[in-house]
DOKEGU-12182 format. One record per residue (C-alpha): x, y, z. Coordinates in steps of 0.05 Angstrom, whole numbers, padded with zeros to 5 digits, always signed. Layout:
<recs>
XYZ ...
</recs>
This chain:
<recs>
+02662-01562-01091 +02659-01571-01012 +02650-01650-01015 +02700-01659-01071 +02749-01614-01025 +02733-01659-00960 +02731-01723-01001 +02814-01744-00994 +02806-01739-00925 +02749-01786-00925 +02786-01829-00960 +02845-01831-00926 +02802-01845-00866 +02780-01902-00893 +02844-01941-00919 +02851-01995-00869 +02918-02004-00835 +02958-02077-00849 +02962-02122-00796 +03046-02110-00809 +03092-02067-00845 +03165-02068-00843 +03206-02012-00868 +03268-02029-00894 +03321-01979-00885 +03331-01936-00838 +03353-01876-00871 +03320-01804-00869 +03272-01839-00927 +03259-01897-00890 +03251-01864-00818 +03207-01811-00849 +03155-01865-00883 +03153-01900-00810 +03136-01831-00784 +03073-01815-00830 +03047-01886-00820 +03045-01888-00749 +03010-01818-00755 +02961-01848-00800 +02947-01898-00737 +02980-01958-00763 +03004-01995-00706 +03053-02053-00718 +03100-02010-00755 +03170-02028-00754 +03244-02005-00783 +03297-02052-00804 +03375-02026-00825 +03441-02053-00835 +03479-02008-00803 +03495-01987-00732 +03447-01927-00702 +03472-01859-00715 +03512-01822-00657 +03467-01796-00602 +03421-01726-00629 +03464-01678-00575 +03526-01708-00580 +03567-01644-00590 +03640-01677-00591 +03611-01720-00648 +03573-01673-00689 +03636-01617-00685 +03674-01660-00729 +03650-01633-00793 +03682-01668-00842 +03662-01738-00813 +03593-01724-00838 +03557-01700-00906 +03521-01641-00898 +03460-01633-00942 +03411-01578-00954 +03336-01591-00945 +03295-01546-00990 +03228-01529-00999 +03204-01595-01022 +03239-01627-00968 +03221-01584-00915 +03143-01593-00941 +03149-01666-00931 +03173-01668-00861 +03120-01613-00840 +03064-01658-00870 +03091-01720-00825 +03092-01671-00765 +03168-01680-00755 +03197-01609-00785 +03198-01582-00707 +03250-01637-00691 +03294-01637-00744 +03296-01551-00755 +03334-01536-00682 +03390-01574-00715 +03396-01542-00783 +03438-01483-00803 +03387-01436-00863 +03418-01411-00914 +03402-01356-00955 +03445-01349-01016 +03510-01360-01043 +03579-01332-01058 +03613-01363-01124 +03677-01357-01154 +03680-01365-01232 +03740-01401-01274 +03793-01346-01269 +03757-01312-01223 +03811-01286-01161 +03811-01281-01095 +03770-01219-01097 +03731-01235-01153 +03673-01281-01119 +03604-01250-01130 +03542-01261-01077 +03477-01274-01086 +03430-01270-01028 +03357-01296-01051 +03304-01249-01012 +03245-01282-01059 +03250-01358-01039 +03250-01397-00963 +03324-01412-00934 +03351-01479-00950 +03366-01512-00883 +03428-01547-00871 +03447-01610-00825 +03489-01671-00826 +03454-01722-00871 +03468-01767-00803 +03440-01723-00748 +03376-01715-00793 +03365-01785-00788 +03383-01779-00708 +03325-01734-00712 +03281-01777-00743 +03301-01834-00701 +03283-01794-00640 +03207-01781-00665 +03203-01845-00692 +03222-01886-00625 +03211-01836-00569 +03145-01798-00595 +03116-01856-00628 +03145-01922-00609 +03163-01945-00675 +03209-02002-00667 +03279-01990-00700 +03322-02051-00713 +03390-02041-00730 +03446-02080-00755 +03404-02125-00797 +03415-02149-00864 +03356-02160-00911 +03395-02208-00965 +03325-02219-01005 +03259-02221-01007 +03202-02262-01039 +03128-02258-01041 +03072-02300-01007 +03015-02281-01063 +02997-02218-01076 +02982-02195-01006 +03048-02208-00964 +03122-02218-00969 +03173-02252-00930 +03240-02214-00912 +03304-02255-00912 +03340-02234-00861 +03408-02243-00824 +03438-02212-00757 +03498-02161-00779 +03532-02134-00723 +03593-02168-00735 +03601-02161-00814 +03566-02093-00828 +03625-02045-00839 +03629-01984-00874 +03667-01994-00934 +03670-01978-01006 +03616-02020-01054 +03655-02027-01123 +03627-01993-01182 +03569-01950-01170 +03552-01970-01112 +03616-01940-01081 +03574-01870-01059 +03557-01839-01001 +03533-01888-00948 +03556-01951-00992 +03575-02015-00951 +03587-02086-00960 +03591-02144-00905 +03671-02148-00887 +03664-02210-00896 +03636-02227-00971 +03613-02295-00967 +03578-02286-00905 +03614-02331-00853 +03609-02279-00800 +03546-02261-00803 +03488-02288-00752 +03434-02341-00757 +03390-02326-00815 +03316-02312-00804 +03251-02291-00832 +03197-02233-00819 +03135-02244-00858 +03100-02176-00872 +03032-02154-00901 +03065-02085-00923 +03140-02070-00936 +03165-02010-00955 +03237-02013-00989 +03284-01954-00978 +03354-01995-00980 +03380-01935-01020 +03441-01954-01065 +03438-02031-01041 +03370-02035-01068 +03362-02107-01059 +03298-02115-01056 +03292-02067-01127 +03334-02125-01156 +03283-02189-01125 +03226-02145-01158 +03259-02148-01229 +03278-02214-01217 +03213-02236-01198 +03179-02194-01250 +03223-02225-01304 +03193-02291-01283 +03124-02276-01316 +03114-02310-01371 +03064-02261-01409 +03077-02186-01400 +03049-02125-01439 +03119-02093-01475 +03136-02039-01429 +03102-02066-01372 +03163-02111-01336 +03197-02078-01276 +03270-02056-01292 +03326-02009-01261 +03350-01965-01315 +03424-01955-01309 +03460-01884-01336 +03540-01887-01363 +03567-01833-01333 +03601-01790-01381 +03631-01752-01333 +03661-01788-01282 +03683-01744-01216 +03713-01767-01144 +03713-01725-01084 +03744-01709-01016 +03719-01671-00957 +03754-01611-00938 +03734-01575-00867 +03752-01503-00860 +03724-01444-00810 +03711-01378-00851 +03747-01313-00825 +03702-01264-00772 +03680-01221-00842 +03651-01274-00878 +03572-01293-00874 +03562-01356-00839 +03488-01360-00878 +03516-01378-00952 +03533-01425-00996 +03610-01417-01015 +03633-01446-01082 +03691-01444-01131 +03688-01469-01197 +03760-01485-01237 +03783-01522-01301 +03802-01572-01249 +03749-01586-01204 +03693-01554-01164 +03685-01534-01094 +03622-01530-01053 +03612-01513-00978 +03556-01514-00928 +03557-01487-00859 +03553-01521-00793 +03514-01500-00735 +03576-01491-00701 +03597-01436-00756 +03654-01474-00788 +03644-01498-00857 +03654-01572-00905 +03663-01565-00973 +03660-01619-01023 +03721-01614-01072 +03696-01661-01148 +03752-01683-01187 +03774-01721-01232 +03795-01792-01216 +03858-01773-01249 +03874-01712-01215 +03935-01698-01169 +03893-01699-01102 +03863-01770-01133 +03936-01796-01150 +03962-01778-01078 +03996-01718-01040 +04053-01751-00998 +04059-01692-00955 +04030-01627-00921 +04073-01580-00958 +04049-01615-01026 +03982-01610-01005 +03987-01536-00985 +04014-01514-01051 +03959-01555-01087 +03902-01509-01051 +03935-01447-01047 +03940-01455-01130 +03869-01487-01140 +03830-01451-01085 +03867-01387-01056 +03808-01361-01037 +03801-01420-00991 +03873-01455-00967 +03882-01395-00921 +03821-01422-00875 +03838-01494-00881 +03885-01517-00824 +03941-01557-00826 +03912-01611-00782 +03856-01615-00825 +03900-01620-00898 +03930-01681-00869 +03860-01706-00858 +03856-01696-00930 +03920-01733-00953 +03895-01791-00908 +03819-01806-00935 +03807-01835-01000 +03772-01806-01052 +03700-01824-01056 +03643-01839-01115 +03588-01812-01129 +03529-01856-01148 +03512-01864-01215 +03434-01842-01245 +03388-01887-01243 +03315-01910-01233 +03260-01955-01233 +03212-01961-01289 +03148-01965-01302 +03122-01974-01230 +03149-01958-01155 +03108-02014-01134 +03104-02092-01135 +03043-02134-01130 +02994-02110-01066 +03052-02110-01008 +03114-02071-01031 +03127-02005-01050 +03195-01971-01064 +03217-01903-01037 +03282-01853-01049 +03345-01876-01076 +03314-01958-01090 +03275-01917-01136 +03318-01862-01160 +03394-01844-01153 +03416-01783-01164 +03483-01739-01158 +03474-01710-01087 +03489-01639-01103 +03464-01600-01051 +03418-01649-01012 +03379-01671-01087 +03371-01742-01074 +03349-01730-01001 +03295-01674-01026 +03273-01722-01072 +03270-01782-01030 +03226-01739-00975 +03184-01715-01020 +03173-01791-01042 +03147-01799-00967 +03099-01743-00980 +03070-01779-01046 +03060-01847-01012 +03022-01818-00954 +02981-01784-01013 +02974-01846-01048 +02948-01884-00991 
</recs>
C-alpha cells in the first residue's frame, strides 16, 4: 500500500515537459493553469489574452468602485484548487469571508429576513473577479516569470499532426473593446472587436505550440475549431465526435448590479438576498464594507424597459426591495438607470472529451458554461485546473 500511495508522485515526476506551452485566456482558469504548469517545472509557458490587463492589484481607488466589478464567492472547491497550485496565500488577503446568509422570502416584510450562519463548514471567500485575476497575474509574472501577453486575439487554431498546434493571432490593442455579444455570449466578460470586419486589427501572426490550453471562456474559438476539425473525420465511432452541446434557456433573466452600504447594525460577513415574484436580489460584501447586489429580472421588467428618472427608480426599489432601498444612495440609483442590462450565459458543455489530439486541452467555460450564481462557474473552472494537474 505505501508503494501504491507513492506511485502518483513518481509518475508525475516522470511526465516530460513539452518544449512550448501556450495558455489561451488570462482569466482565473487560464492564469491558474499557467501557474500550475510552472510549479511542475515547465519552463516555456506563455499566456495570451485578447483583453487589456486588469487594474493594479493595490489600486484602492479602482477597487472601491464596487459596482464596477462582478463579485464571486470562492468556495471549498476553488480554495482547494488554489492551494494545490500554491496561489491561495496571494489571493486570501483580498477576499471577504462570508459565513452565512440572510434571506427575505417572497412576501416577507422588511423585518422578515431569516439569518442562517453555518458553523459546520468553511466560509466562502468573496472577491471581485478581476481582482482575482490581478492576484493570479502577479503570482504568474512576478513570482514565476511567466510571459503574459494581453490584447492578442486568437482567431483560429489548426493542428500540425497530433503533437503540436498553430495559433493564428492578431494584435487587437485598438479593436478589442468591452461590448455585449449577441445571443448567449452577451454575458459576463463577453466582448467583441469594435470593428467586426477586422480592419482595425493589427498584423496577423502565428504561434506554434507543442501544448495548448484553451481557457478562452464564452468565445470558445478553440472549442469551435475542435468541433469543426473533428467533423472532418471520415470515420468515427458513434458518439465519439467532439461537439459543444447547447441548452435552450427556458427562464431568461437579465441583471443589473446595485451597490449599497448596509447600516452599522447589519453583519458584513453574510450574503443578503431577497426573492420576490418579479425578481431575485443577491448581494455579496466587498473588503471595504460595501455590498454589490445582482438584481435578476425578466427581460420585460420595468427596470429592463427603462426607468426615466430618479423618483421613478426610487419608487421601484421602495416597492420591490424595501429592506435594501434605504441603503442605496441616489448616486447609485442614477448609475443603475444609466447602465444597460446584462445577460447571463446559456448552459452548454463540450462532450465527450475535453481534449483534442495530443496537444490541446480545454478548461473552464471553454468546456462548460453555467449561470454564474455565487461564483459557480469560477469554482468549477478552478477545479478543472486541479483536475488537469492530476491528469498530467
